[in-house]
N, C-alpha and C positions, 0 to 999 in steps of 0.2 A: 836559473835565478837562485840566489841565496835564500834559504828557507825563512830566515828572519825578515828579510826585505819583503818576501812574498806574503808573509802573514800580515804585516802592517799594510801593505798595498791592498790586500783583499779586504781588510777591515775598513779602510778608508773608502774603498770603492763601494762597498755595501752602504756605508753611511751617505755617500754622495748620491747614490741611486735613490735612497729613501728620501733625501731632501728634494730631489727632482720630482718624485711622485707625490710630494706633499705629506709624507708619512712621518717626518721627523719634526720634533719641536725644537727649533733653533732660535736663539736670541737674535734680534736684529743686528746686522753687521758681523755676525759670526758664521754665516753660511760658508760652506766650503767653496762652492762655485768652481769645482775642479774640472780638469780635462777628463774625457772619457777613458776607459781602460784601453780601448783600441788605439786611441791617440797616444797613450803612454807607450804601448807596444811599438807603435810606428816610430816614435822618437827614439826608443831604445835601439831599434834597428838602424835608424839614421845616424845616431851618434857613434855606433859601432862602425858603420860604413866609412865615416869621415875620421875615425880614430880620435874622437874628441877627448882631450885631457882636461880641458877647463871650460866651465859652464857658468854663465851669469843668468840669473832668473830675476825678473822684475815682477814681484807679486808671489809671495810664498804660500799664503793661506795656511792650510793644514800640512803642507809638504808632500801632497800626493804626487804631483809632477816631479818634484825634487827627487823623490825616491826612485822614480824611473830613470832620471838622469844619473843618479848615483850608481845604480846597478850597471848602466852602460859604461860610465867612466871607470868604474872599478874593474870591468872586464878588459878595458883598454890599457890601463897603466896602474902601477902601484903608488904613483905620486900625483894623482889627480887632485883637482880642487873644484868646488862649487861655491859660488858666492850668490846668496839669495837675499833679496831686499823686501822687507815687509813693514808697513807703517802701523799696523794694528798690533798692539802689545800682547793682547790675549792670543792672537793667532801666532805670534812669535813663540810664546810659551807652549802652545799646543804643538806646533811644528817641532820644536826642540825635543819634546817628549817622544814624538813619533820617530825622530832621527835616532834618539838613544835606543829606543826599543828595537829599531832595525839595525842597530850597531853600525851606523854610518856617520855618527856625529863628528868623528875626527876629520871627515872629508869635507864637511859643510860649514861654511861661515855664514851665519845669519846676521845681517845688518838691519837694525831697526831704524826706520826713518822714512822720509819721503824720497822716492827715487829721484825726483828733480834735484834734491840736495846731495844725494849720495853719489849718483853717476859721475858728476864732474870730478869727484875725489878719487875715482878709480883710474883716471888717466895715467897716473904714474906707475901703475902695475903692469905686469905682462898682459898681453892681449888674450882675448877669449876665443875659443873655437866655435862656441855656440851660445846664442843669447835667446832667451824665451821671455816674451812680453805678455803678461797676463794680469794686468792691473787696470786701473780706471781708464776708460776709453777716451775721455776728454783730453788727456795729455799724451795719447799714444804716439802722435807724430813727434812730440818733443822727446819722448823716450827713445824713439828710433834714432833721431838725430844725435842724441847724447851717446847712444850705444854704438853707432856705426864706427866711430874712430877707434874704439877699443876692441873691435872684432878683427881677427886675422884675415888676411887675404885668403879666400877660399872658405872662410867661416860663414856661418848661417845665422840669420836672425829670424826667429819664428814668432808669429803673433796669433793668439787664440781668438775665437769668437768671430771669425770672418763671416760665417753664415747664420749662426744662431747664438743666443736668442735674437729674435727679430728686432727688439728695441735697440740693439747695438748696430743695426744694419747700416744706417747712414754714416755713423762714425767710421765704421770699418771700410765702407766704400770710399770714403774720403782718404783713409789711410792707404788703401790699395792704389788709388790714383796717384797719390803722392810718391810712394816708394817706386812705382813703375816709371816715374819720370826722372828719378835720380840717376846721375851718371855713375858708371862703374859698379852697378848692381844689376842683378836679374831676379825677377820675382814671379811667383806663381801661387795660386790658391789651390790647396789640396782639400778635396771634400771628404774629410774624415772627421768624425766626432762633431764638434761645433764649427769646424772649418779652420784650417791653418794656412796662414800666408807664410811661405818660405822665401826668404830673400838671401841670395848669396852675394858676398862681397867679391867683386872682381878686381883685377889689377887696373 
């Protein structure tokens, strides 16, 4: 891994762990709520295995997961792209700084706004190899339905928080039932980190 990316990932991981332990003083609404480091490493391997060149992320936060995706995409191609959507303007600013410090800003397009508004506008672009959903759980099924048409056949949609925190459990169980009944996809829960649902688009 590039040393600049590693430094920023390490700093954000430390901050995220302090928040989980209740040791960090964070303003309401500015919590990282990031994936775990082992989940990031898992996604890095997965994206390299499928040779992902294009990634869509719904929910940027501080950009911790985005940096893992960037590291993988950069190892796959010199012309990759990551589009990440975030509704919180302060988090957009924070993520932008982190991307610049990691020297991956050229690879990443941050779109500020509601994913429900942004996703339909992405249909005219080329399709994505990988989509990561880590935003509000109330709309997660809508995010999946909007994302599925812009995923390549053989591409993967991943959703975070399938197992933890427990207050998301009902929403995520509903999501799992929904995606597993969809035609032309196959889905499985991977018990790593907070739990990840991986859904592959089939022909």
